[in-house]
mmCIF entry with sequence, helices, sheets and N, C-alpha, C, O atoms, coordinates in Angstrom:
data_MODEL
# 
_entry.id   MODEL 
# 
_entity.id                         1 
_entity.type                       polymer 
_entity.pdbx_number_of_molecules   1 
# 
_entity_poly.entity_id                      1 
_entity_poly.type                           'polypeptide(L)' 
_entity_poly.nstd_linkage                   no 
_entity_poly.nstd_monomer                   no 
_entity_poly.pdbx_seq_one_letter_code       MQKSKQISELIAWQKAHQFLLEVCKLTKDFPKEELFALTSQFRRAAVSIPAFCGRI 
_entity_poly.pdbx_seq_one_letter_code_can   MQKSKQISELIAWQKAHQFLLEVCKLTKDFPKEELFALTSQFRRAAVSIPAFCGRI 
_entity_poly.pdbx_strand_id                 A 
# 
loop_
_entity_poly_seq.entity_id 
_entity_poly_seq.num 
_entity_poly_seq.mon_id 
_entity_poly_seq.hetero 
1 1  MET n 
1 2  GLN n 
1 3  LYS n 
1 4  SER n 
1 5  LYS n 
1 6  GLN n 
1 7  ILE n 
1 8  SER n 
1 9  GLU n 
1 10 LEU n 
1 11 ILE n 
1 12 ALA n 
1 13 TRP n 
1 14 GLN n 
1 15 LYS n 
1 16 ALA n 
1 17 HIS n 
1 18 GLN n 
1 19 PHE n 
1 20 LEU n 
1 21 LEU n 
1 22 GLU n 
1 23 VAL n 
1 24 CYS n 
1 25 LYS n 
1 26 LEU n 
1 27 THR n 
1 28 LYS n 
1 29 ASP n 
1 30 PHE n 
1 31 PRO n 
1 32 LYS n 
1 33 GLU n 
1 34 GLU n 
1 35 LEU n 
1 36 PHE n 
1 37 ALA n 
1 38 LEU n 
1 39 THR n 
1 40 SER n 
1 41 GLN n 
1 42 PHE n 
1 43 ARG n 
1 44 ARG n 
1 45 ALA n 
1 46 ALA n 
1 47 VAL n 
1 48 SER n 
1 49 ILE n 
1 50 PRO n 
1 51 ALA n 
1 52 PHE n 
1 53 CYS n 
1 54 GLY n 
1 55 ARG n 
1 56 ILE n 
# 
_struct_asym.id          A 
_struct_asym.entity_id   1 
# 
loop_
_struct_conf.conf_type_id 
_struct_conf.id 
_struct_conf.pdbx_PDB_helix_id 
_struct_conf.beg_label_comp_id 
_struct_conf.beg_label_asym_id 
_struct_conf.beg_label_seq_id 
_struct_conf.pdbx_beg_PDB_ins_code 
_struct_conf.end_label_comp_id 
_struct_conf.end_label_asym_id 
_struct_conf.end_label_seq_id 
_struct_conf.pdbx_end_PDB_ins_code 
_struct_conf.beg_auth_comp_id 
_struct_conf.beg_auth_asym_id 
_struct_conf.beg_auth_seq_id 
_struct_conf.end_auth_comp_id 
_struct_conf.end_auth_asym_id 
_struct_conf.end_auth_seq_id 
_struct_conf.pdbx_PDB_helix_class 
_struct_conf.details 
_struct_conf.pdbx_PDB_helix_length 
HELX_P HELX_P1 AA1 ILE A 7  ? GLU A 9  ? ILE A 7  GLU A 9  5 ? 3  
HELX_P HELX_P2 AA2 ILE A 11 ? THR A 27 ? ILE A 11 THR A 27 1 ? 17 
HELX_P HELX_P3 AA3 LYS A 32 ? GLU A 34 ? LYS A 32 GLU A 34 5 ? 3  
HELX_P HELX_P4 AA4 LEU A 35 ? THR A 39 ? LEU A 35 THR A 39 3 ? 5  
HELX_P HELX_P5 AA5 SER A 40 ? CYS A 53 ? SER A 40 CYS A 53 1 ? 14 
# 
_struct_conf_type.id          HELX_P 
_struct_conf_type.criteria    ? 
_struct_conf_type.reference   ? 
# 
loop_
_atom_site.group_PDB 
_atom_site.id 
_atom_site.type_symbol 
_atom_site.label_atom_id 
_atom_site.label_alt_id 
_atom_site.label_comp_id 
_atom_site.label_asym_id 
_atom_site.label_entity_id 
_atom_site.label_seq_id 
_atom_site.pdbx_PDB_ins_code 
_atom_site.Cartn_x 
_atom_site.Cartn_y 
_atom_site.Cartn_z 
_atom_site.occupancy 
_atom_site.B_iso_or_equiv 
_atom_site.pdbx_formal_charge 
_atom_site.auth_seq_id 
_atom_site.auth_comp_id 
_atom_site.auth_asym_id 
_atom_site.auth_atom_id 
_atom_site.pdbx_PDB_model_num 
ATOM 1   N N  . MET A 1 1  ? 59.453 69.552 -18.760 1.00 0.00 ? 1  MET A N  1 
ATOM 2   C CA . MET A 1 1  ? 59.560 68.118 -18.636 1.00 0.00 ? 1  MET A CA 1 
ATOM 3   C C  . MET A 1 1  ? 59.930 67.530 -20.003 1.00 0.00 ? 1  MET A C  1 
ATOM 4   O O  . MET A 1 1  ? 59.396 67.939 -21.034 1.00 0.00 ? 1  MET A O  1 
ATOM 5   N N  . GLN A 1 2  ? 60.858 66.559 -19.989 1.00 0.00 ? 2  GLN A N  1 
ATOM 6   C CA . GLN A 1 2  ? 61.302 65.944 -21.223 1.00 0.00 ? 2  GLN A CA 1 
ATOM 7   C C  . GLN A 1 2  ? 60.261 64.958 -21.749 1.00 0.00 ? 2  GLN A C  1 
ATOM 8   O O  . GLN A 1 2  ? 59.661 64.192 -20.995 1.00 0.00 ? 2  GLN A O  1 
ATOM 9   N N  . LYS A 1 3  ? 60.070 65.002 -23.048 1.00 0.00 ? 3  LYS A N  1 
ATOM 10  C CA . LYS A 1 3  ? 59.118 64.099 -23.688 1.00 0.00 ? 3  LYS A CA 1 
ATOM 11  C C  . LYS A 1 3  ? 59.664 62.666 -23.648 1.00 0.00 ? 3  LYS A C  1 
ATOM 12  O O  . LYS A 1 3  ? 60.857 62.451 -23.861 1.00 0.00 ? 3  LYS A O  1 
ATOM 13  N N  . SER A 1 4  ? 58.810 61.706 -23.380 1.00 0.00 ? 4  SER A N  1 
ATOM 14  C CA . SER A 1 4  ? 59.218 60.297 -23.362 1.00 0.00 ? 4  SER A CA 1 
ATOM 15  C C  . SER A 1 4  ? 59.639 59.858 -24.750 1.00 0.00 ? 4  SER A C  1 
ATOM 16  O O  . SER A 1 4  ? 59.023 60.227 -25.750 1.00 0.00 ? 4  SER A O  1 
ATOM 17  N N  . LYS A 1 5  ? 60.697 59.064 -24.798 1.00 0.00 ? 5  LYS A N  1 
ATOM 18  C CA . LYS A 1 5  ? 61.165 58.544 -26.070 1.00 0.00 ? 5  LYS A CA 1 
ATOM 19  C C  . LYS A 1 5  ? 60.593 57.152 -26.313 1.00 0.00 ? 5  LYS A C  1 
ATOM 20  O O  . LYS A 1 5  ? 60.357 56.377 -25.387 1.00 0.00 ? 5  LYS A O  1 
ATOM 21  N N  . GLN A 1 6  ? 60.387 56.875 -27.564 1.00 0.00 ? 6  GLN A N  1 
ATOM 22  C CA . GLN A 1 6  ? 60.023 55.521 -27.958 1.00 0.00 ? 6  GLN A CA 1 
ATOM 23  C C  . GLN A 1 6  ? 61.278 54.656 -27.874 1.00 0.00 ? 6  GLN A C  1 
ATOM 24  O O  . GLN A 1 6  ? 62.390 55.161 -28.028 1.00 0.00 ? 6  GLN A O  1 
ATOM 25  N N  . ILE A 1 7  ? 61.107 53.379 -27.635 1.00 0.00 ? 7  ILE A N  1 
ATOM 26  C CA . ILE A 1 7  ? 62.254 52.478 -27.539 1.00 0.00 ? 7  ILE A CA 1 
ATOM 27  C C  . ILE A 1 7  ? 63.063 52.505 -28.828 1.00 0.00 ? 7  ILE A C  1 
ATOM 28  O O  . ILE A 1 7  ? 64.290 52.416 -28.789 1.00 0.00 ? 7  ILE A O  1 
ATOM 29  N N  . SER A 1 8  ? 62.395 52.626 -29.962 1.00 0.00 ? 8  SER A N  1 
ATOM 30  C CA . SER A 1 8  ? 63.086 52.607 -31.251 1.00 0.00 ? 8  SER A CA 1 
ATOM 31  C C  . SER A 1 8  ? 63.942 53.851 -31.488 1.00 0.00 ? 8  SER A C  1 
ATOM 32  O O  . SER A 1 8  ? 64.723 53.886 -32.439 1.00 0.00 ? 8  SER A O  1 
ATOM 33  N N  . GLU A 1 9  ? 63.810 54.859 -30.648 1.00 0.00 ? 9  GLU A N  1 
ATOM 34  C CA . GLU A 1 9  ? 64.632 56.066 -30.770 1.00 0.00 ? 9  GLU A CA 1 
ATOM 35  C C  . GLU A 1 9  ? 65.976 55.921 -30.055 1.00 0.00 ? 9  GLU A C  1 
ATOM 36  O O  . GLU A 1 9  ? 66.885 56.719 -30.281 1.00 0.00 ? 9  GLU A O  1 
ATOM 37  N N  . LEU A 1 10 ? 66.105 54.919 -29.203 1.00 0.00 ? 10 LEU A N  1 
ATOM 38  C CA . LEU A 1 10 ? 67.346 54.724 -28.467 1.00 0.00 ? 10 LEU A CA 1 
ATOM 39  C C  . LEU A 1 10 ? 68.423 54.137 -29.369 1.00 0.00 ? 10 LEU A C  1 
ATOM 40  O O  . LEU A 1 10 ? 68.171 53.179 -30.099 1.00 0.00 ? 10 LEU A O  1 
ATOM 41  N N  . ILE A 1 11 ? 69.611 54.706 -29.320 1.00 0.00 ? 11 ILE A N  1 
ATOM 42  C CA . ILE A 1 11 ? 70.724 54.229 -30.147 1.00 0.00 ? 11 ILE A CA 1 
ATOM 43  C C  . ILE A 1 11 ? 71.079 52.788 -29.786 1.00 0.00 ? 11 ILE A C  1 
ATOM 44  O O  . ILE A 1 11 ? 71.367 51.979 -30.668 1.00 0.00 ? 11 ILE A O  1 
ATOM 45  N N  . ALA A 1 12 ? 71.060 52.470 -28.504 1.00 0.00 ? 12 ALA A N  1 
ATOM 46  C CA . ALA A 1 12 ? 71.382 51.102 -28.069 1.00 0.00 ? 12 ALA A CA 1 
ATOM 47  C C  . ALA A 1 12 ? 70.405 50.108 -28.685 1.00 0.00 ? 12 ALA A C  1 
ATOM 48  O O  . ALA A 1 12 ? 70.811 49.034 -29.130 1.00 0.00 ? 12 ALA A O  1 
ATOM 49  N N  . TRP A 1 13 ? 69.128 50.454 -28.716 1.00 0.00 ? 13 TRP A N  1 
ATOM 50  C CA . TRP A 1 13 ? 68.134 49.551 -29.303 1.00 0.00 ? 13 TRP A CA 1 
ATOM 51  C C  . TRP A 1 13 ? 68.339 49.429 -30.811 1.00 0.00 ? 13 TRP A C  1 
ATOM 52  O O  . TRP A 1 13 ? 68.234 48.333 -31.361 1.00 0.00 ? 13 TRP A O  1 
ATOM 53  N N  . GLN A 1 14 ? 68.628 50.533 -31.477 1.00 0.00 ? 14 GLN A N  1 
ATOM 54  C CA . GLN A 1 14 ? 68.849 50.517 -32.925 1.00 0.00 ? 14 GLN A CA 1 
ATOM 55  C C  . GLN A 1 14 ? 70.017 49.610 -33.292 1.00 0.00 ? 14 GLN A C  1 
ATOM 56  O O  . GLN A 1 14 ? 69.930 48.831 -34.241 1.00 0.00 ? 14 GLN A O  1 
ATOM 57  N N  . LYS A 1 15 ? 71.108 49.714 -32.539 1.00 0.00 ? 15 LYS A N  1 
ATOM 58  C CA . LYS A 1 15 ? 72.274 48.868 -32.805 1.00 0.00 ? 15 LYS A CA 1 
ATOM 59  C C  . LYS A 1 15 ? 71.969 47.411 -32.499 1.00 0.00 ? 15 LYS A C  1 
ATOM 60  O O  . LYS A 1 15 ? 72.393 46.522 -33.236 1.00 0.00 ? 15 LYS A O  1 
ATOM 61  N N  . ALA A 1 16 ? 71.248 47.161 -31.435 1.00 0.00 ? 16 ALA A N  1 
ATOM 62  C CA . ALA A 1 16 ? 70.875 45.791 -31.081 1.00 0.00 ? 16 ALA A CA 1 
ATOM 63  C C  . ALA A 1 16 ? 69.954 45.195 -32.144 1.00 0.00 ? 16 ALA A C  1 
ATOM 64  O O  . ALA A 1 16 ? 70.070 44.016 -32.480 1.00 0.00 ? 16 ALA A O  1 
ATOM 65  N N  . HIS A 1 17 ? 69.052 46.000 -32.664 1.00 0.00 ? 17 HIS A N  1 
ATOM 66  C CA . HIS A 1 17 ? 68.136 45.536 -33.705 1.00 0.00 ? 17 HIS A CA 1 
ATOM 67  C C  . HIS A 1 17 ? 68.903 45.208 -34.985 1.00 0.00 ? 17 HIS A C  1 
ATOM 68  O O  . HIS A 1 17 ? 68.621 44.201 -35.635 1.00 0.00 ? 17 HIS A O  1 
ATOM 69  N N  . GLN A 1 18 ? 69.865 46.045 -35.348 1.00 0.00 ? 18 GLN A N  1 
ATOM 70  C CA . GLN A 1 18 ? 70.695 45.782 -36.530 1.00 0.00 ? 18 GLN A CA 1 
ATOM 71  C C  . GLN A 1 18 ? 71.473 44.482 -36.351 1.00 0.00 ? 18 GLN A C  1 
ATOM 72  O O  . GLN A 1 18 ? 71.601 43.692 -37.286 1.00 0.00 ? 18 GLN A O  1 
ATOM 73  N N  . PHE A 1 19 ? 71.992 44.267 -35.135 1.00 0.00 ? 19 PHE A N  1 
ATOM 74  C CA . PHE A 1 19 ? 72.707 43.032 -34.835 1.00 0.00 ? 19 PHE A CA 1 
ATOM 75  C C  . PHE A 1 19 ? 71.785 41.828 -35.010 1.00 0.00 ? 19 PHE A C  1 
ATOM 76  O O  . PHE A 1 19 ? 72.184 40.820 -35.594 1.00 0.00 ? 19 PHE A O  1 
ATOM 77  N N  . LEU A 1 20 ? 70.577 41.928 -34.516 1.00 0.00 ? 20 LEU A N  1 
ATOM 78  C CA . LEU A 1 20 ? 69.596 40.856 -34.655 1.00 0.00 ? 20 LEU A CA 1 
ATOM 79  C C  . LEU A 1 20 ? 69.342 40.535 -36.126 1.00 0.00 ? 20 LEU A C  1 
ATOM 80  O O  . LEU A 1 20 ? 69.302 39.366 -36.509 1.00 0.00 ? 20 LEU A O  1 
ATOM 81  N N  . LEU A 1 21 ? 69.173 41.557 -36.944 1.00 0.00 ? 21 LEU A N  1 
ATOM 82  C CA . LEU A 1 21 ? 68.934 41.342 -38.371 1.00 0.00 ? 21 LEU A CA 1 
ATOM 83  C C  . LEU A 1 21 ? 70.123 40.636 -39.028 1.00 0.00 ? 21 LEU A C  1 
ATOM 84  O O  . LEU A 1 21 ? 69.941 39.759 -39.873 1.00 0.00 ? 21 LEU A O  1 
ATOM 85  N N  . GLU A 1 22 ? 71.331 41.023 -38.638 1.00 0.00 ? 22 GLU A N  1 
ATOM 86  C CA . GLU A 1 22 ? 72.537 40.386 -39.179 1.00 0.00 ? 22 GLU A CA 1 
ATOM 87  C C  . GLU A 1 22 ? 72.627 38.921 -38.757 1.00 0.00 ? 22 GLU A C  1 
ATOM 88  O O  . GLU A 1 22 ? 72.974 38.061 -39.567 1.00 0.00 ? 22 GLU A O  1 
ATOM 89  N N  . VAL A 1 23 ? 72.320 38.640 -37.507 1.00 0.00 ? 23 VAL A N  1 
ATOM 90  C CA . VAL A 1 23 ? 72.345 37.257 -37.025 1.00 0.00 ? 23 VAL A CA 1 
ATOM 91  C C  . VAL A 1 23 ? 71.339 36.418 -37.813 1.00 0.00 ? 23 VAL A C  1 
ATOM 92  O O  . VAL A 1 23 ? 71.639 35.287 -38.196 1.00 0.00 ? 23 VAL A O  1 
ATOM 93  N N  . CYS A 1 24 ? 70.166 36.960 -38.050 1.00 0.00 ? 24 CYS A N  1 
ATOM 94  C CA . CYS A 1 24 ? 69.152 36.220 -38.817 1.00 0.00 ? 24 CYS A CA 1 
ATOM 95  C C  . CYS A 1 24 ? 69.631 35.944 -40.239 1.00 0.00 ? 24 CYS A C  1 
ATOM 96  O O  . CYS A 1 24 ? 69.411 34.854 -40.767 1.00 0.00 ? 24 CYS A O  1 
ATOM 97  N N  . LYS A 1 25 ? 70.284 36.924 -40.862 1.00 0.00 ? 25 LYS A N  1 
ATOM 98  C CA . LYS A 1 25 ? 70.820 36.720 -42.208 1.00 0.00 ? 25 LYS A CA 1 
ATOM 99  C C  . LYS A 1 25 ? 71.894 35.636 -42.215 1.00 0.00 ? 25 LYS A C  1 
ATOM 100 O O  . LYS A 1 25 ? 71.895 34.759 -43.079 1.00 0.00 ? 25 LYS A O  1 
ATOM 101 N N  . LEU A 1 26 ? 72.799 35.701 -41.254 1.00 0.00 ? 26 LEU A N  1 
ATOM 102 C CA . LEU A 1 26 ? 73.898 34.739 -41.204 1.00 0.00 ? 26 LEU A CA 1 
ATOM 103 C C  . LEU A 1 26 ? 73.417 33.325 -40.900 1.00 0.00 ? 26 LEU A C  1 
ATOM 104 O O  . LEU A 1 26 ? 73.889 32.366 -41.510 1.00 0.00 ? 26 LEU A O  1 
ATOM 105 N N  . THR A 1 27 ? 72.498 33.189 -39.977 1.00 0.00 ? 27 THR A N  1 
ATOM 106 C CA . THR A 1 27 ? 72.048 31.859 -39.580 1.00 0.00 ? 27 THR A CA 1 
ATOM 107 C C  . THR A 1 27 ? 71.099 31.229 -40.603 1.00 0.00 ? 27 THR A C  1 
ATOM 108 O O  . THR A 1 27 ? 70.831 30.029 -40.547 1.00 0.00 ? 27 THR A O  1 
ATOM 109 N N  . LYS A 1 28 ? 70.599 32.030 -41.525 1.00 0.00 ? 28 LYS A N  1 
ATOM 110 C CA . LYS A 1 28 ? 69.727 31.511 -42.569 1.00 0.00 ? 28 LYS A CA 1 
ATOM 111 C C  . LYS A 1 28 ? 70.443 30.447 -43.406 1.00 0.00 ? 28 LYS A C  1 
ATOM 112 O O  . LYS A 1 28 ? 69.816 29.512 -43.904 1.00 0.00 ? 28 LYS A O  1 
ATOM 113 N N  . ASP A 1 29 ? 71.745 30.598 -43.552 1.00 0.00 ? 29 ASP A N  1 
ATOM 114 C CA . ASP A 1 29 ? 72.530 29.674 -44.373 1.00 0.00 ? 29 ASP A CA 1 
ATOM 115 C C  . ASP A 1 29 ? 73.166 28.548 -43.572 1.00 0.00 ? 29 ASP A C  1 
ATOM 116 O O  . ASP A 1 29 ? 73.946 27.774 -44.128 1.00 0.00 ? 29 ASP A O  1 
ATOM 117 N N  . PHE A 1 30 ? 72.863 28.432 -42.300 1.00 0.00 ? 30 PHE A N  1 
ATOM 118 C CA . PHE A 1 30 ? 73.381 27.329 -41.493 1.00 0.00 ? 30 PHE A CA 1 
ATOM 119 C C  . PHE A 1 30 ? 72.758 26.023 -41.988 1.00 0.00 ? 30 PHE A C  1 
ATOM 120 O O  . PHE A 1 30 ? 71.669 26.031 -42.561 1.00 0.00 ? 30 PHE A O  1 
ATOM 121 N N  . PRO A 1 31 ? 73.445 24.910 -41.770 1.00 0.00 ? 31 PRO A N  1 
ATOM 122 C CA . PRO A 1 31 ? 72.877 23.613 -42.183 1.00 0.00 ? 31 PRO A CA 1 
ATOM 123 C C  . PRO A 1 31 ? 71.536 23.348 -41.509 1.00 0.00 ? 31 PRO A C  1 
ATOM 124 O O  . PRO A 1 31 ? 71.315 23.745 -40.364 1.00 0.00 ? 31 PRO A O  1 
ATOM 125 N N  . LYS A 1 32 ? 70.657 22.683 -42.221 1.00 0.00 ? 32 LYS A N  1 
ATOM 126 C CA . LYS A 1 32 ? 69.306 22.416 -41.705 1.00 0.00 ? 32 LYS A CA 1 
ATOM 127 C C  . LYS A 1 32 ? 69.325 21.572 -40.439 1.00 0.00 ? 32 LYS A C  1 
ATOM 128 O O  . LYS A 1 32 ? 68.439 21.704 -39.595 1.00 0.00 ? 32 LYS A O  1 
ATOM 129 N N  . GLU A 1 33 ? 70.328 20.706 -40.296 1.00 0.00 ? 33 GLU A N  1 
ATOM 130 C CA . GLU A 1 33 ? 70.387 19.879 -39.081 1.00 0.00 ? 33 GLU A CA 1 
ATOM 131 C C  . GLU A 1 33 ? 70.697 20.705 -37.834 1.00 0.00 ? 33 GLU A C  1 
ATOM 132 O O  . GLU A 1 33 ? 70.526 20.223 -36.714 1.00 0.00 ? 33 GLU A O  1 
ATOM 133 N N  . GLU A 1 34 ? 71.151 21.939 -38.019 1.00 0.00 ? 34 GLU A N  1 
ATOM 134 C CA . GLU A 1 34 ? 71.431 22.824 -36.895 1.00 0.00 ? 34 GLU A CA 1 
ATOM 135 C C  . GLU A 1 34 ? 70.247 23.739 -36.557 1.00 0.00 ? 34 GLU A C  1 
ATOM 136 O O  . GLU A 1 34 ? 70.335 24.552 -35.637 1.00 0.00 ? 34 GLU A O  1 
ATOM 137 N N  . LEU A 1 35 ? 69.165 23.610 -37.283 1.00 0.00 ? 35 LEU A N  1 
ATOM 138 C CA . LEU A 1 35 ? 68.021 24.513 -37.123 1.00 0.00 ? 35 LEU A CA 1 
ATOM 139 C C  . LEU A 1 35 ? 67.512 24.584 -35.690 1.00 0.00 ? 35 LEU A C  1 
ATOM 140 O O  . LEU A 1 35 ? 67.200 25.672 -35.205 1.00 0.00 ? 35 LEU A O  1 
ATOM 141 N N  . PHE A 1 36 ? 67.422 23.458 -35.009 1.00 0.00 ? 36 PHE A N  1 
ATOM 142 C CA . PHE A 1 36 ? 66.862 23.453 -33.663 1.00 0.00 ? 36 PHE A CA 1 
ATOM 143 C C  . PHE A 1 36 ? 67.933 23.458 -32.578 1.00 0.00 ? 36 PHE A C  1 
ATOM 144 O O  . PHE A 1 36 ? 67.622 23.312 -31.396 1.00 0.00 ? 36 PHE A O  1 
ATOM 145 N N  . ALA A 1 37 ? 69.176 23.623 -32.970 1.00 0.00 ? 37 ALA A N  1 
ATOM 146 C CA . ALA A 1 37 ? 70.261 23.649 -31.984 1.00 0.00 ? 37 ALA A CA 1 
ATOM 147 C C  . ALA A 1 37 ? 70.986 24.985 -32.052 1.00 0.00 ? 37 ALA A C  1 
ATOM 148 O O  . ALA A 1 37 ? 70.590 25.946 -31.393 1.00 0.00 ? 37 ALA A O  1 
ATOM 149 N N  . LEU A 1 38 ? 72.028 25.042 -32.832 1.00 0.00 ? 38 LEU A N  1 
ATOM 150 C CA . LEU A 1 38 ? 72.874 26.232 -32.883 1.00 0.00 ? 38 LEU A CA 1 
ATOM 151 C C  . LEU A 1 38 ? 72.145 27.445 -33.455 1.00 0.00 ? 38 LEU A C  1 
ATOM 152 O O  . LEU A 1 38 ? 72.256 28.544 -32.912 1.00 0.00 ? 38 LEU A O  1 
ATOM 153 N N  . THR A 1 39 ? 71.409 27.258 -34.537 1.00 0.00 ? 39 THR A N  1 
ATOM 154 C CA . THR A 1 39 ? 70.676 28.368 -35.163 1.00 0.00 ? 39 THR A CA 1 
ATOM 155 C C  . THR A 1 39 ? 69.690 28.976 -34.173 1.00 0.00 ? 39 THR A C  1 
ATOM 156 O O  . THR A 1 39 ? 69.635 30.195 -34.015 1.00 0.00 ? 39 THR A O  1 
ATOM 157 N N  . SER A 1 40 ? 68.929 28.145 -33.523 1.00 0.00 ? 40 SER A N  1 
ATOM 158 C CA . SER A 1 40 ? 67.939 28.610 -32.558 1.00 0.00 ? 40 SER A CA 1 
ATOM 159 C C  . SER A 1 40 ? 68.597 29.344 -31.396 1.00 0.00 ? 40 SER A C  1 
ATOM 160 O O  . SER A 1 40 ? 68.100 30.375 -30.941 1.00 0.00 ? 40 SER A O  1 
ATOM 161 N N  . GLN A 1 41 ? 69.702 28.815 -30.927 1.00 0.00 ? 41 GLN A N  1 
ATOM 162 C CA . GLN A 1 41 ? 70.395 29.434 -29.794 1.00 0.00 ? 41 GLN A CA 1 
ATOM 163 C C  . GLN A 1 41 ? 70.941 30.816 -30.163 1.00 0.00 ? 41 GLN A C  1 
ATOM 164 O O  . GLN A 1 41 ? 70.809 31.765 -29.390 1.00 0.00 ? 41 GLN A O  1 
ATOM 165 N N  . PHE A 1 42 ? 71.548 30.925 -31.336 1.00 0.00 ? 42 PHE A N  1 
ATOM 166 C CA . PHE A 1 42 ? 72.050 32.224 -31.798 1.00 0.00 ? 42 PHE A CA 1 
ATOM 167 C C  . PHE A 1 42 ? 70.916 33.242 -31.895 1.00 0.00 ? 42 PHE A C  1 
ATOM 168 O O  . PHE A 1 42 ? 71.043 34.374 -31.429 1.00 0.00 ? 42 PHE A O  1 
ATOM 169 N N  . ARG A 1 43 ? 69.814 32.829 -32.501 1.00 0.00 ? 43 ARG A N  1 
ATOM 170 C CA . ARG A 1 43 ? 68.696 33.758 -32.697 1.00 0.00 ? 43 ARG A CA 1 
ATOM 171 C C  . ARG A 1 43 ? 68.054 34.178 -31.382 1.00 0.00 ? 43 ARG A C  1 
ATOM 172 O O  . ARG A 1 43 ? 67.712 35.348 -31.206 1.00 0.00 ? 43 ARG A O  1 
ATOM 173 N N  . ARG A 1 44 ? 67.886 33.237 -30.456 1.00 0.00 ? 44 ARG A N  1 
ATOM 174 C CA . ARG A 1 44 ? 67.295 33.589 -29.155 1.00 0.00 ? 44 ARG A CA 1 
ATOM 175 C C  . ARG A 1 44 ? 68.189 34.563 -28.396 1.00 0.00 ? 44 ARG A C  1 
ATOM 176 O O  . ARG A 1 44 ? 67.702 35.486 -27.743 1.00 0.00 ? 44 ARG A O  1 
ATOM 177 N N  . ALA A 1 45 ? 69.494 34.351 -28.486 1.00 0.00 ? 45 ALA A N  1 
ATOM 178 C CA . ALA A 1 45 ? 70.430 35.256 -27.817 1.00 0.00 ? 45 ALA A CA 1 
ATOM 179 C C  . ALA A 1 45 ? 70.362 36.654 -28.442 1.00 0.00 ? 45 ALA A C  1 
ATOM 180 O O  . ALA A 1 45 ? 70.364 37.658 -27.729 1.00 0.00 ? 45 ALA A O  1 
ATOM 181 N N  . ALA A 1 46 ? 70.303 36.711 -29.769 1.00 0.00 ? 46 ALA A N  1 
ATOM 182 C CA . ALA A 1 46 ? 70.244 38.002 -30.455 1.00 0.00 ? 46 ALA A CA 1 
ATOM 183 C C  . ALA A 1 46 ? 68.943 38.736 -30.164 1.00 0.00 ? 46 ALA A C  1 
ATOM 184 O O  . ALA A 1 46 ? 68.940 39.963 -30.065 1.00 0.00 ? 46 ALA A O  1 
ATOM 185 N N  . VAL A 1 47 ? 67.838 38.012 -30.026 1.00 0.00 ? 47 VAL A N  1 
ATOM 186 C CA . VAL A 1 47 ? 66.540 38.629 -29.716 1.00 0.00 ? 47 VAL A CA 1 
ATOM 187 C C  . VAL A 1 47 ? 66.544 39.227 -28.316 1.00 0.00 ? 47 VAL A C  1 
ATOM 188 O O  . VAL A 1 47 ? 65.897 40.246 -28.074 1.00 0.00 ? 47 VAL A O  1 
ATOM 189 N N  . SER A 1 48 ? 67.266 38.603 -27.398 1.00 0.00 ? 48 SER A N  1 
ATOM 190 C CA . SER A 1 48 ? 67.254 39.072 -26.014 1.00 0.00 ? 48 SER A CA 1 
ATOM 191 C C  . SER A 1 48 ? 67.970 40.406 -25.830 1.00 0.00 ? 48 SER A C  1 
ATOM 192 O O  . SER A 1 48 ? 67.688 41.122 -24.870 1.00 0.00 ? 48 SER A O  1 
ATOM 193 N N  . ILE A 1 49 ? 68.886 40.755 -26.724 1.00 0.00 ? 49 ILE A N  1 
ATOM 194 C CA . ILE A 1 49 ? 69.629 42.015 -26.573 1.00 0.00 ? 49 ILE A CA 1 
ATOM 195 C C  . ILE A 1 49 ? 68.714 43.223 -26.724 1.00 0.00 ? 49 ILE A C  1 
ATOM 196 O O  . ILE A 1 49 ? 68.667 44.046 -25.809 1.00 0.00 ? 49 ILE A O  1 
ATOM 197 N N  . PRO A 1 50 ? 67.973 43.380 -27.844 1.00 0.00 ? 50 PRO A N  1 
ATOM 198 C CA . PRO A 1 50 ? 67.087 44.548 -27.917 1.00 0.00 ? 50 PRO A CA 1 
ATOM 199 C C  . PRO A 1 50 ? 65.958 44.504 -26.874 1.00 0.00 ? 50 PRO A C  1 
ATOM 200 O O  . PRO A 1 50 ? 65.464 45.544 -26.439 1.00 0.00 ? 50 PRO A O  1 
ATOM 201 N N  . ALA A 1 51 ? 65.564 43.296 -26.484 1.00 0.00 ? 51 ALA A N  1 
ATOM 202 C CA . ALA A 1 51 ? 64.527 43.197 -25.458 1.00 0.00 ? 51 ALA A CA 1 
ATOM 203 C C  . ALA A 1 51 ? 65.046 43.758 -24.135 1.00 0.00 ? 51 ALA A C  1 
ATOM 204 O O  . ALA A 1 51 ? 64.300 44.416 -23.409 1.00 0.00 ? 51 ALA A O  1 
ATOM 205 N N  . PHE A 1 52 ? 66.300 43.510 -23.819 1.00 0.00 ? 52 PHE A N  1 
ATOM 206 C CA . PHE A 1 52 ? 66.904 44.018 -22.594 1.00 0.00 ? 52 PHE A CA 1 
ATOM 207 C C  . PHE A 1 52 ? 67.010 45.543 -22.626 1.00 0.00 ? 52 PHE A C  1 
ATOM 208 O O  . PHE A 1 52 ? 66.871 46.192 -21.589 1.00 0.00 ? 52 PHE A O  1 
ATOM 209 N N  . CYS A 1 53 ? 67.256 46.120 -23.805 1.00 0.00 ? 53 CYS A N  1 
ATOM 210 C CA . CYS A 1 53 ? 67.370 47.586 -23.913 1.00 0.00 ? 53 CYS A CA 1 
ATOM 211 C C  . CYS A 1 53 ? 66.100 48.289 -23.445 1.00 0.00 ? 53 CYS A C  1 
ATOM 212 O O  . CYS A 1 53 ? 66.160 49.408 -22.937 1.00 0.00 ? 53 CYS A O  1 
ATOM 213 N N  . GLY A 1 54 ? 64.975 47.650 -23.610 1.00 0.00 ? 54 GLY A N  1 
ATOM 214 C CA . GLY A 1 54 ? 63.708 48.232 -23.192 1.00 0.00 ? 54 GLY A CA 1 
ATOM 215 C C  . GLY A 1 54 ? 63.532 48.266 -21.681 1.00 0.00 ? 54 GLY A C  1 
ATOM 216 O O  . GLY A 1 54 ? 62.662 48.976 -21.175 1.00 0.00 ? 54 GLY A O  1 
ATOM 217 N N  . ARG A 1 55 ? 64.348 47.508 -20.955 1.00 0.00 ? 55 ARG A N  1 
ATOM 218 C CA . ARG A 1 55 ? 64.211 47.436 -19.498 1.00 0.00 ? 55 ARG A CA 1 
ATOM 219 C C  . ARG A 1 55 ? 65.141 48.383 -18.770 1.00 0.00 ? 55 ARG A C  1 
ATOM 220 O O  . ARG A 1 55 ? 65.039 48.546 -17.554 1.00 0.00 ? 55 ARG A O  1 
ATOM 221 N N  . ILE A 1 56 ? 66.049 49.011 -19.507 1.00 0.00 ? 56 ILE A N  1 
ATOM 222 C CA . ILE A 1 56 ? 67.005 49.916 -18.852 1.00 0.00 ? 56 ILE A CA 1 
ATOM 223 C C  . ILE A 1 56 ? 66.353 51.230 -18.502 1.00 0.00 ? 56 ILE A C  1 
ATOM 224 O O  . ILE A 1 56 ? 67.005 52.113 -17.945 1.00 0.00 ? 56 ILE A O  1 
# 
């Protein structure tokens, strides 16, 4: 029987996590007036990608 893998061992999750980190770096420099609009939307979308990998 194959040993269960941790989510962090999946290549898809690793790439999604790297993408999330990049989005956070990029949006850090967005204008402050966009904090609760565009910045928040980008970050929520990026967070949902690695979260979805755990459901596959």
